C-alpha positions as CSV (number, residue, x, y, z in Angstrom):
1,M,-0.4,-0.6,-0.4
2,R,2.9,1.8,0.9
3,F,4.4,1.3,-2.2
4,K,1.2,3.0,-4.5
5,K,1.3,5.5,-2.4
6,I,4.7,6.7,-3.4
7,L,3.8,6.3,-6.8
8,L,0.8,8.2,-6.7
9,V,2.3,11.3,-5.5
10,T,4.7,10.7,-7.8
11,A,3.1,11.3,-10.5
12,L,0.6,13.8,-9.5
13,A,4.1,16.3,-9.0
14,L,5.7,15.5,-12.0
15,P,3.7,17.7,-14.7
16,M,4.6,20.8,-11.8
17,I,8.4,19.5,-12.1
18,A,9.3,22.3,-14.9
19,K,12.1,21.2,-17.7
20,A,12.9,23.6,-19.8
21,D,16.1,23.9,-21.9
22,V,16.2,28.1,-22.0
23,S,19.7,30.3,-21.0
24,L,20.0,32.6,-19.6
25,T,22.8,35.7,-19.8
26,I,23.2,37.7,-18.0
27,N,26.4,40.8,-17.1
28,N,25.9,43.1,-14.1
29,T,27.7,46.1,-14.6
30,S,25.8,47.5,-11.8
31,N,27.6,48.4,-8.4
32,A,26.7,45.8,-6.3
33,P,26.1,42.1,-6.8
34,S,23.3,40.4,-8.1
35,T,20.8,37.8,-7.0
36,V,17.2,35.9,-6.6
37,R,14.5,34.4,-5.3
38,I,11.9,32.6,-7.2
39,T,8.5,34.5,-6.6
40,S,6.8,31.5,-8.0
41,G,5.4,28.0,-7.8
42,S,5.8,27.2,-3.9
43,L,9.8,26.5,-3.5
44,H,10.8,29.8,-3.3
45,F,14.6,29.4,-3.8
46,C,17.1,32.5,-3.6
47,S,20.4,31.8,-6.6
48,A,22.5,32.3,-3.3
49,S,22.1,29.1,-2.4
50,F,23.1,27.1,-5.6
51,P,26.6,27.6,-7.4
52,G,26.7,31.0,-9.6
53,G,24.0,31.8,-8.0
54,V,25.6,35.5,-7.0
55,T,26.4,37.8,-10.5
56,P,29.4,39.7,-9.7
57,N,29.2,43.3,-10.8
58,D,32.5,43.3,-12.8
59,G,29.9,44.4,-16.3
60,K,31.3,40.2,-17.9
61,D,28.8,37.9,-19.4
62,H,27.9,34.9,-17.0
63,P,25.6,32.2,-18.5
64,I,23.4,30.8,-16.3
65,A,23.3,26.4,-17.8
66,P,19.8,25.3,-18.4
67,S,20.4,23.0,-15.7
68,T,20.2,25.4,-12.7
69,I,17.0,27.0,-14.2
70,N,16.0,23.5,-13.9
71,L,16.7,23.7,-10.3
72,L,15.4,27.0,-9.1
73,C,11.9,26.8,-11.5
74,R,11.1,23.1,-11.4
75,T,7.9,23.8,-9.8
76,S,6.7,27.2,-11.8
77,G,4.4,25.8,-15.0
78,N,5.2,27.4,-17.9
79,T,7.1,30.2,-16.5
80,C,9.2,30.7,-13.6
81,E,9.0,34.1,-11.9
82,A,11.5,35.7,-9.6
83,D,11.9,39.3,-7.4
84,M,15.8,41.4,-8.1
85,F,18.2,41.9,-5.9
86,P,21.5,44.1,-5.7
87,T,23.0,42.3,-2.8
88,N,24.2,38.8,-2.3
89,N,22.5,37.0,-0.4
90,C,18.6,38.2,-2.3
91,G,16.3,40.0,0.7
92,D,12.9,40.2,1.8
93,K,10.5,41.3,-1.3
94,S,10.7,45.2,0.1
95,T,14.1,45.3,-1.5
96,A,13.8,44.5,-4.4
97,V,14.5,46.4,-7.0
98,G,13.1,44.8,-10.1
99,H,11.2,41.8,-11.1
100,A,11.3,39.1,-13.7
101,V,8.6,36.7,-16.4
102,L,10.7,34.2,-17.6
103,H,8.9,32.2,-20.7
104,L,10.0,28.7,-20.4
105,D,8.9,27.3,-23.2
106,T,10.6,30.2,-25.2
107,G,13.3,32.0,-23.1
108,A,12.0,35.1,-23.8
109,V,11.9,37.2,-20.3
110,E,10.0,40.2,-19.2
111,I,11.2,42.7,-17.0
112,T,9.3,45.7,-14.6
113,N,12.1,47.7,-13.0
114,A,10.9,49.0,-9.2
115,E,9.7,53.1,-9.8
116,K,12.5,54.0,-6.8
117,S,14.6,51.7,-8.2
118,A,18.6,52.6,-8.5
119,Y,19.1,50.1,-11.2
120,D,17.7,49.6,-14.6
121,I,17.8,46.2,-15.9
122,E,16.5,45.5,-19.6
123,A,16.5,42.1,-21.0
124,S,17.2,41.7,-24.8
125,G,18.2,38.6,-27.6
126,T,15.8,34.8,-27.1
127,N,17.4,31.7,-25.8
128,P,20.0,32.8,-24.6
129,T,18.5,35.7,-23.7
130,L,21.0,38.3,-22.3
131,V,19.6,40.4,-19.1
132,T,21.8,43.6,-18.2
133,I,22.0,45.3,-14.5
134,K,23.4,48.9,-14.9
135,N,23.1,51.8,-12.3
136,K,20.0,54.5,-13.4
137,S,22.5,57.6,-14.6
């Protein structure tokens, strides 16, 4: 009986697991490192918990592999949403400088910058999508 319960729970959970074949490249020229906290799905990870999850502010391209996206977004469905932070360990929603929506089927990213943010975040291209973070002029 216990085996049947495990099998049923596993079968029901499989559709909730995101399987993306998309990649991102982050380029951060701001005055602070950056992280994201996943806000969609049931698991709200901070990217700092994963290898390469803190983007340094060095102006270099930092690719994010599909395997990392799958780990962060595994319960998010077709879109993975995240708040963006100018820190190396995320923060609470009130300190977010932007919000990103990643479409896991196409790799397209939509960015909404926070109103009073000192940062400008943009996305361009698709799969890989380039996300740039810089200080507002």
